[in-house]
C-alpha positions in Angstrom: -13.5 -93.7 47.4 -14.7 -90.6 49.2 -11.2 -89.8 50.1 -10.2 -90.0 46.4 -13.1 -87.7 45.5 -12.1 -85.2 48.3 -8.5 -85.3 47.1 -9.5 -84.6 43.5 -11.6 -81.6 44.6 -8.7 -80.3 46.7 -6.3 -80.6 43.8 -8.8 -78.9 41.4 -9.3 -76.0 43.8 -5.6 -75.6 44.2 -5.2 -75.5 40.4 -8.0 -72.9 40.1 -6.5 -70.8 42.8 -3.1 -71.0 41.2 -4.5 -70.1 37.8 -6.4 -67.1 39.3 -3.2 -66.0 41.1 -1.2 -66.2 37.9 -3.9 -64.3 36.0 -3.9 -61.6 38.7 -0.1 -61.4 38.5 -0.2 -61.1 34.7 -3.0 -58.5 34.9 -1.0 -56.4 37.4 2.2 -56.8 35.3 0.5 -55.5 32.2 -1.1 -52.6 34.1 2.2 -51.6 35.6 3.8 -51.9 32.2 1.1 -49.7 30.7 1.6 -47.1 33.4 5.4 -47.1 32.9 4.9 -46.7 29.1 2.6 -43.7 29.8 5.1 -42.1 32.2 7.9 -42.6 29.6 5.8 -41.0 26.9 5.0 -38.0 29.2 8.6 -37.6 30.1 9.7 -37.8 26.5 7.0 -35.3 25.5 8.1 -33.0 28.3 11.7 -33.2 27.3 10.9 -32.5 23.6 8.7 -29.6 24.6 11.6 -28.0 26.5 13.5 -28.3 23.2 10.7 -26.5 21.4 10.8 -23.6 23.8 13.0 -20.6 23.1 13.9 -17.8 20.7 12.8 -18.4 17.1 14.2 -17.1 13.9 12.6 -17.6 10.5 12.9 -16.7 6.9 10.5 -17.4 4.1 9.1 -16.5 0.7 5.5 -16.0 -0.5 3.2 -14.0 -2.8 0.2 -11.8 -2.8 -2.2 -10.6 -5.5 -2.1 -6.9 -6.0 -5.0 -5.2 -7.7 -2.9 -2.8 -9.8 -3.6 -2.2 -13.5 -5.5 -5.4 -14.1 -3.8 -7.3 -11.2 -0.4 -8.6 -10.6 1.1 -11.4 -8.5 4.0 -10.1 -6.3 6.7 -12.3 -4.8 7.7 -11.3 -1.3 10.3 -12.1 1.3 9.6 -12.8 5.0 11.9 -12.4 8.1 10.7 -13.5 11.6 12.0 -13.2 15.1 10.1 -14.1 18.3 9.7 -16.5 21.2 7.9 -19.9 21.5 6.6 -21.7 24.6 4.8 -25.1 25.0 2.6 -26.2 28.0 4.2 -28.9 30.1 3.2 -32.5 29.1 1.0 -31.0 26.3 1.0 -30.7 22.6 -0.3 -27.1 22.8 1.8 -24.0 22.7 2.0 -20.3 21.9 4.4 -18.1 20.0 4.8 -14.3 19.8 6.8 -12.9 17.0 7.5 -10.0 14.7 7.2 -10.5 10.9 8.6 -8.2 8.3 7.2 -8.9 4.8 8.6 -6.9 1.9 8.8 -6.9 -1.9 9.7 -5.0 -5.0 7.7 -5.5 -8.2 8.2 -4.1 -11.7 4.8 -3.7 -13.5 5.3 -4.7 -17.2 2.4 -2.6 -18.5 3.3 0.7 -16.8 7.0 0.1 -16.0 6.2 1.3 -12.4 8.4 -0.1 -9.7 6.2 -0.9 -6.6 7.7 -1.5 -3.2 6.0 -2.4 0.0 6.9 -3.4 3.6 4.5 -4.9 6.2 6.0 -5.2 9.7 3.5 -6.9 12.1 3.3 -8.2 15.6 1.7 -11.6 15.9 0.5 -14.2 18.5 -0.3 -17.7 17.3 -1.7 -20.7 19.2 0.0 -24.0 18.2 -1.2 -27.6 18.2 1.4 -30.3 17.4 0.8 -33.9 16.4 4.0 -36.0 16.7 4.0 -39.0 14.4 7.1 -41.1 15.5 7.7 -42.9 18.8 10.6 -40.5 19.7 8.2 -37.6 19.2 10.6 -35.6 17.1 8.7 -35.4 13.8 5.2 -34.4 13.2 2.6 -31.9 12.0 1.6 -28.6 13.4 -1.6 -26.6 13.1 -1.9 -22.9 14.2 -4.1 -19.9 14.2 -3.6 -16.4 15.6 -4.0 -12.7 15.3 -1.6 -9.8 14.5 -1.5 -6.1 13.8 0.6 -4.5 11.2 1.3 -1.2 9.3 1.5 -1.5 5.6 4.0 0.9 3.9 3.8 1.2 0.1 5.3 3.4 -2.6 5.8 3.8 -6.3 9.3 4.6 -7.1 9.7 8.0 -8.9 6.1 9.1 -8.2 6.4 10.2 -4.6 3.2 8.3 -3.7 4.2 6.8 -0.4 1.2 5.6 1.7 0.7 3.9 5.1 -2.2 2.0 6.6 -2.8 0.0 9.8 -4.8 -3.2 9.9 -5.6 -6.4 11.9 -4.2 -9.7 10.5 -5.6 -13.2 10.8 -3.0 -16.0 10.7 -3.8 -19.6 9.9 -1.8 -22.5 8.6 -0.1 -25.8 9.1 3.5 -27.0 9.2 5.9 -29.8 9.4 8.1 -30.4 12.5 11.6 -31.8 11.8 13.8 -33.1 14.6 11.9 -30.9 17.1 13.6 -27.6 16.5 13.0 -27.2 12.8 9.6 -26.1 11.3 8.4 -25.4 7.8 5.1 -23.5 7.9 2.6 -22.8 5.2 0.8 -19.7 6.4 -2.0 -17.5 5.1 -2.2 -13.9 6.4 -5.5 -12.3 5.8 -7.0 -8.9 6.7 -10.7 -8.2 7.6 -10.8 -5.8 4.7 -8.4 -5.0 1.8 -5.6 -2.6 2.3 -6.9 0.2 0.1 -4.0 2.4 -0.9 -5.7 4.8 -3.1 -7.1 3.9 -6.5 -3.9 2.1 -7.6 -3.1 -0.7 -5.2 -5.3 -3.0 -3.1 -4.7 -6.4 -1.6 -5.9 -8.4 1.4 -4.1 -11.8 1.5 -0.6 -13.1 1.6 0.6 -16.7 1.3 3.9 -17.6 3.0 6.3 -20.6 3.1 8.5 -20.0 6.2 11.4 -22.0 7.7 11.7 -21.5 11.4 14.4 -22.6 13.9 14.2 -22.5 17.7 17.3 -21.8 19.7 
């Protein structure tokens, strides 16, 4: 009888030990699997970040509100060239670029033809949130600073003016297949461009398509 009890105890201990060993193996397996998945994600993010790095070209449209004879909304064109770089294994990056914003506008009330050009040098800090498992599509948020020189004139009136100003950039965008971006951007100045008594403005709203080579 005692031998039977002893045998049962030994068998139970073996079963418990076997179960604990199996549990430890499963725990170690899932830990290794998690570490492998994390390494794969980092490698994928690093690979995609290398694709995000490079020379950028962009083109866009936008508008600004001009305080000119009761106010007018002017449509503008944007051209962009620069360079973009992301931190290794990170969703953070920086881009430096030159923007040229320009427009012509015919004022109905006065029949004046306004023209203006705003070349500016800019630096933006980027934060990307990738939404798919392959990390190729996502959202981007950015903010930065720039400095530009606003040239403006009224055709036929020989009233050409120029003014320098700081620019604040802020916006968000959509990332498509890593290399393509569509940004909605607001450019604002600390104070209005005051070009005499006729034209004043201080904000521009842009929709820009950008590609990285």
